[in-house]
Each structure stands twice: as structure tokens, then as C-alpha cells.
N, C-alpha and C positions, 0 to 999 in steps of 0.2 A: 564675303564679309565687307570688302571694299565697296561693292555696289550698295550694300545696306547703309554704310556710313555716308556715302554720297547722297542717297535718297533721304536719310534722316536729316542731314544738313540742309538739303534743298527744301524739305518740307518745313523745317523750323525757321529757316531764313525767309522763305516765301510767306509763311503764315505771319511771322513777326512783321514783315514789311507791309503786308496788307493791313494789319491792325495799326501799325505806325502811321500809315497814310490816312486811315480813318481818323485817328487822333489828330493828325495834322489839319485835316479839313475842319474838325470840330474847333481846333484852336483858331484857325482863320475865321470861322464863323463868329466865335466869341469876340475876336479883335474887330471884325467888320461891324458887328452890332453895337460896339462900344465907342469906337472912334469914328470920326467923320471920314468921308472918302479921301479928303486931302491928307488927313493924318495917317490913314492906311497907306496912301501913296508914299508918304515919308518913310514909313516902316519898310515897305518893299524896296524903296530906293536905296536905303542903307544896306539891306541884304544883297541886292543886285550888285552894288558897287564893290562890296567886300568880297563876294563870291568871285567876281570877275578878276580882281587882282590876285586872289588866292590861287587861281589856276595858273598864274605865271610862276608860282612856286611849286607847281605839281611836278614838272620836269620828267613826267613819265616814270617816276620812281617806283610806284606800286607795281606796274607791269615788269619793270626791270628786276625788282626784288623777288617777285614770284618766279621769274625765269632762273635767276642765279641761285637761289637757295633750294630750288627743286631739282637741281642736278644731283645725280646719285653720289658723286664724289665730294659733295659739300656737306660737311658735318662739323660738330664741335666748334673749336675756335674760329675756323674759317666762316662758318655760318654766323656766329656772333659778330664777327668783323663786318660782314656784308650788311647785316641788319643795323648795326650801330652806325655805319657810314650812311645808309639810306635815311635813317631816322634823323641823324644829326644834320645832314644836308637839307632835309625838308624843313627842320626847325630854323636853320640859318636863312634859307630862302624865304621862309614865311616872314621873318623879321623884316627883311628888305621889302618884300612885296606889300606887306600891310602898312609899312611906313609910307610907301608910295601911295597907297589908298588914302591915307590920312591927308597927304598933300593934295591929291586930286579932289578930295572932298572940299578943301578950302579954295581950290581953283574954280570949281563948278559953282553956279549961282544957287547954292542951297542955303536954307535958313540955318541959323545957329544951332537949333535943336537937332537938325539932321547932321550937322558937322560933329556935334557932341556925340550923337548916336553912333556915327562912324568910328570915332575914337574909342568909345567903350566897346562897340561891337567887334573890334579886332580880336578881343579875347575869345569870343564865340568861334570865329573862323580859325583862330590859332588852334584851339582844342580840337575842332572838327578835322582840320586838314592834317595836323600832326599825328593824330591817331589813325587816320585813314591809310597812311603808308604802311602801317603795321598789319593791315588786313592780309598781306601776303603770308605772314607767319601762320595765322589761323587757317588760311587756305591750304598751306602745305600739310599741316597736321590734321586737316579735316575737323576743325573746331569752330567753324563759322557760326554754329549755333550760339556760342558764347558772345560773338559780336552782335548777333541779332537780339539776344537778351539785353546786352548793354545798351543798345540803341533804343530798345523798347522802354527800358527803365528811364532813360533820358527823356523820351517823349512823355511818359507819364508824369515825370517831375515838371516838365515844361507846362503840361496841361494844368497841373495843380497850381503852379505859380501864376499862370495867366488867369486862372479862375480867381485867385486871390487879388490880383491886380484889378480885374474887372469888377468883381463882386464887392470887394471891401476897400477899394481905392488904395491898395498897397503901393508904396513908392509913388504916391500921387496919382495912381491909376492911369498913367499916361505912357508915352512912347518909351521912355527910358526904363520903366518897369517891365515892359514887354521884352526889351533887349536884355535886361537882367535875367529873365526867364530863359532866353536862348542860351545865355552864357552858362547858367546853372546846368541846363540839360546837356550841353556839349561837354562841360567840365566833368560831370559824373561819368559819361560814356568814355571820356578820355582816360580817366583814372582806371576804370575797369579794364579798358583795352590794354593800357600800358602794363598793368599788373599781370593780366592774363598772358600777354605776349612774352613778358619777361620770364614767366614760369616755363614757357615752351623753349625760348631761346634767350639766354641771358645777354642783354645788350646794355650799352651805356651811351651817354652823349660824349662824343669825341671830336675835337677840332683837329682835322687833318686836311689841310687845304689841298694838297696834292691828290689825295684820295677823292675829295669832293669834286675837283676839276675833272678827274678821269671818269668818275661816275656820271657827272653832268653831261660830258661829251657823248657818252654812250647812250644816255637816256633822252637826249634832246630831240631826236626825231619823233619819239613817242610823245614827248611833252608838247611838241608843236601841234600835233593832231588834237590833243586835249584842249589846248588854248583856243584853237580855231573853233572847235565844237562849243566850248563854253561861251565864247564871244557871241556867236549867233544865237545862243539861247538867252543871253542876258542883255544883248545890245538894244533891243526894243524898249525895255524898261528904262535903261539909262538915257536913251535919246528922248523918250517921252518925258523923263524928269527934267530935261534941259529945255525942250521946245514947247511942251504942253502943260507942264506943272504937275504938282502932286495928285490932284484930283483925278486926272487922266490916268496916272500910274495906278491909283487905287482901283479904278473901274476895270482897267485892263487886267490887273493881276488877280482879281476875283475869278475871272474866267480862266486865266492861265494856271491858277492853282489846281483846277480840275484836271487840266492837261497833265500837269506834273504828277498828280496822284495816280494817273492811269498808265503812263508810259513806262513805268518800271517793269510792267509785266512782260512785254515782248523781249526786253533785254534779258530778263531772267530766264524765260522759256527758251529762247534761242540759245542762250548760254549753255543750257542743259543738252541741247542737240549738237552744239558746236564740235565736241570731240569726235563724234561719229561723222559729222559733215567733213571735218578735216581729214579723217582717215579715208573716207570714200573718194575724196577729191583726188587722192594720189593712187589709191588701189583699185577703185571700181567706179567709173563715171556713171554707169547706168544706175547703180545704187545711190550715188550722189544725187542724181536727178530725181529719183523716186523719193528720197528723204526730203529733198528740197520741196517737191510738190506737196508731200504730206504735211510738212511744216507750214507751207503757205496756206494750205486748206484750213488748218487749225487757226492760224492768225486771222484769216478772213472770217471764219466762223465766229470768232470772238469780237472782232472790231466792227463788223457790220451793224449788229444791234446797238453797240455803243454809239456809233455815229448817228444812227437813226434816232435814238433816244435823246441825244444831245441837241440835235437840230430841232426836233419837234417839241421838246419840253425844256428848252434852254432857259426861258424866263423863270419857270418854276424852280429849276435847279439853283440859279444864282440868287433868287429871292430866299429859298430855303437856306442857302449858305450864308448870305450876308444881310438879308432884309430887303424891303422895298426900295431903299435908297440905292441899291445896286441893280435895279431892273435894267438900267442902260448897259449892263455887262452882258445881256442876253445875246445880242448880235456878235459880240466878241467870242463867246463860247461856240456859237454856231459856226463861225469861220474857223476857229481853232479845231473844231471837230474834224475838219478836213486834214489839218496838220497831224492830228492823232492817227488818222488812217495811214498817212504817209509814214509816220514814225513806226507803226506796227510792221508795215511791209519793209520799210527801210532797215529795220533791225536784222531781218533775215538776209536781205541783199548784201549788207555790209559784212556780215559774218561769212557769207558765201564767197565774197571777194577775198577775204583774209584766208579762208580755207584754200582758195585757188592761188594763193601767194601773189595777190594783186593789191597789197596794202599801199604800195607807192601810188598807184592810180587812185586808191581810195583817199589818200591825203590830198591829191589834186581835186577830187570831187568835193571834199569838205571845204577846201580853199575856195572853189567856185561858189559853194553855198554861202560862205562868209562874204564874198564880194557882192553876191546878189542881195544878201540881207542888208548890207550897208547901203547899197545904191537905192533899193526900194524904200528902206526906212527914211533916208534923207529926202527922197522925192515926195513921200506921202504923209509923213508924220506932221509936218507943219500945217497942212491943210485938213487932213482927215483924222488927226490925233490917234486915239486908241483903236479906231476902226482901221486906219491905215497900218498901224503896228500889227494888227491881227492878220491883215492880208500879207504883210511882209513876212511874218512867220510862216504862214501857209505856203506862199510862193517859194520860200527858201527850202522848206521840207519837200515840196513837190519837185523842185529842180534837182535836188540831191538824189531823190528816189529815182527819177527818170534817168539821170546820168549813170547811176549804179546799174539800173536795168539794162541800159545800152551796153555797158562793159560786159555784163554777164551774157547777154545775147551774143555778143561777139566771141564769147568763150563757149558757144554752143550750149548754153543753159537756157531752157525754156522758163521764162519768168512769168508766164501767163497761167492763171488757174485753168484747170480742165473745165471744159464746157459743161459737163454734167454737174460738177461741184459748184460752179458759178450759178447755174440755174437753181440748184437746191438752196443755196444761201440766199439768192434773190427772192425765191418763193417764201422762205422764212421771214425775210425782211419785209415783204409785202404784207404778210399776215400781221406782223408786228405793227407796221405803219397804220394799217386799218384799225387795229385795236387802240392805238394811241389816239387816233382821230376820233374814235367813238367815246373815249374816256377823257376827253380834254378837260372836263370839269372835276375830275376825280383827283384827290391829293396825290402828289408825286410819289410819296412813300408807299401808297397803296397800288399805284399804277405799275411800279417797277416789277414786282413779282408777276403781275398779270401779263405785262408785255413780254417778260421772259418766257412764260408758259406759252404764249401765242407764237413766239419765234420758234421755240422748240417744236411745237405742234406742226408748224409749217414745214420744218425740216423733216420731221418724222413722216409726214404724208408723202413727201417727195423722195424718201429714202436717204436723206442726208445724214441720219444718225446711224451710221454703220458701226458694227461691233469693233472692227479694227481701229476705227477712229478713237473710240473711248479707250481702247487698250493703249494706243499711242500716247 
């Protein structure tokens, strides 16, 4: 019964996330085809700044909440107290963090419209982050499907409002109308999540400074890792906005949106494997290694055609997404395809380190990634603009992945794919590459299924599509 509930939640959450990401790309396409690259850059600058400051309010509260309320002796009033404290602390921290974001917006050399967008956009981030901490409640009671539905409803509302802004000039058809669409989407999801969580665990907003301080001290190590990760994901956009201007931000983010739409999958997939990985790390190292290798095989099986497709048809993809005015984003997407490969593999390596109780070393690895990201961005953005930012993102992900691999190798974990598997995947990639080269004049939407069939055919011929792989 439990396994069926987990499977149903995973299927619903994964399916909703895929649909939500497709809707997000459609929204980006609508925005990109309506606004100029500079205006699109302003839009993404507002989002990047607000997201960055919101992570300072994260405090690791979600992970702490999941841990504390999942203990067998936590029920009733104690459960309500824990949820109330976490939710209230998140709200209080958000007020401070978003106030700091507004101040930063006026300190940075932004236009008045961007500063106004930051002020208004704080509502979007408030709704988003305040409801996120409640995900632990749904996770405990295996009701994540409700969260997925709420998020999907929000996406659909955002799409409808963006369409109205673009098509009918609603709210002057500009930047502030698009921010209003973000607020409406997050607000609807917030209400649905708060109501749903309250039905499972009655909670309330409570000001208890001593409880807040105790919780914050406990959660801070987790929150630090979240802040570091968030910074090196958003830093390139913020530095571009300061040093290169809004147009460079717009061009960079068209390619970056494709990356964000794809990288949810390895985190979700490895998350499903993580309980077994953690168990085997303690109980049976041979089974740990076998599961690690099988998961690595699947991730490589999936990411290789993605990288090949992005490199060979990058221009077609960014033009399909944003129009000819974003053709300059093609090299950005080609460089970021390497970062996507690193993120796919890195998701497994990071979870393997956690399973082996090496999370302190993982924090140092992420810290090294942040230092690398800052240094490379500062060195290259002034001269190479969005191309430099793309290389900074790739080099950061590559460094983090290599450092995690070194740690695991020292733990006697083989992080290299088996030679047979590597050959099979390479053969499939070769067939796919030849197919893409021969169909370069065919529309990208027609090419995608053809290339997928070619890749699978290459795997099939070399025996790469084994029955146990599909079962896994």
C-alpha cells in the first residue's frame, strides 16, 4: 500500500512538473516575442534578485520540518507547534529578506521600472517561499499530488494572464503586467497549499522569538548550503545586469530557461533512488555500488541525447522559443548544455555523498563552487558578457562535479560508467548525431522524434536497451 502511494505521488508530481515546465517555456516564449531583449532582461533581473534574497530566508526550514514531524513520537499538538514555528519563522525571515531586496534594488544601477518591479514582485516571492516550507506536511502524509495540482493551477493562471497581457495589452502590456501574472499564480498556489496543509496539520502564525531562535540555530547549517547553491545559480544574471546591461541578461536567460526546464528531472529521479542508496551505504556496499552504477547508466542514457540535440540544434531551439531576435542565445545554450550534463551526473554524486554521511564535505564542495563562480564571473563578464557568464556556469558545475567524484573515489566508489554501457550510449549518440546532420534543414519539432528514434535504434543494435534497464 505504501509503495503504491509513493508511486502515485511520484507519477503525479513528475507529470505535473513536466507539464508545468512546458507551460513555463511557453510563457517565456510569449514574453520574449512581445518584449525587446532589454525588457526581457529587466524581467529576469527582477526575478533573479528577488529569488537570491529569498534564499536567505530559507534557513533550511523545509528539511528541518520534514525531519522533525516525521519522527514517530510527534503527533497532535506537538506536530502543530513544529509546523506553526517553521511557517511563522519563514514568514518573519521573508519580510526581512525581501525588505533587503528592495534596498538592494535601489542601490544597484537599475532603471525605475525595474526598481518598481522589484517592490511589487516581493509579493510573488513571499507567496512562493511561504508555501514552500509547508511541503514537508504534504510529504509526511504522502499528499504531494495536491501540491503538484496547486502548482499546475498556478501555472495555468499565469499562462492565461500573460496571454491577456501580450494579446490584449492588459495592464499596459508591459513588464508590470507580467509581474502581476507571477503574483496571481503564486498567490493561488499559496492559498491552496495553506488550506490543504492546515487540513492535515492545524497550524497558525505565532510570534515566539525564543522558539524562532532555537529553530534557526538548528536549521542554519542546512540553510547555508541552500544559500550557496542559490547564489551560484543566480549570480551570473545579477552580475550581467550590473556590468553588461539588460539586453545581455535577456539573451543569456533565454538559453538558461532551457537549462532550468531540464534539470528538475535528475533531482526527482535520484530522489526516488535515494532511500535505497542510503540503506545500502550502511548495510551492503556492493549493492550500493551496483545501484550507483545502474542509476549512473540511466542518467547518461538520458542526458547524452539532450546534450547532442542542444549543441547541434541550439539556434533552432532558441529561435523557436523567442524568435530570431534571440539567435545570439544559441552559443549560450551550447555552452550550458555542458552544464546540464554536469548537473545530471552531479545530482547522483551529491546524493551518494549524503548517503555516505559526507554532507559536511559536500558543503565545502558547494562553497568551492561558489568561489569559482564569483571569480570566473568577475573575470570574464566585463569582456565577454553573456558568453562569459555561460562559461562561468559551466566551469562551476564541472568543478563541483569533479570534486564530488574525487570524494567518492576516495570512498572506494567507482564513479565511472562501465565500458560496455559507455560504448552503447556513445553508439546511440553517434547515430543520433548523423541523423541531426542529415536533417539540418528540417523543422526542429519534426526532427526531435526522428532523432529520438535514431538514438534508441543505435542503443538497440548495440544491446543498450536491456530488459532490466527498463524495469529499473
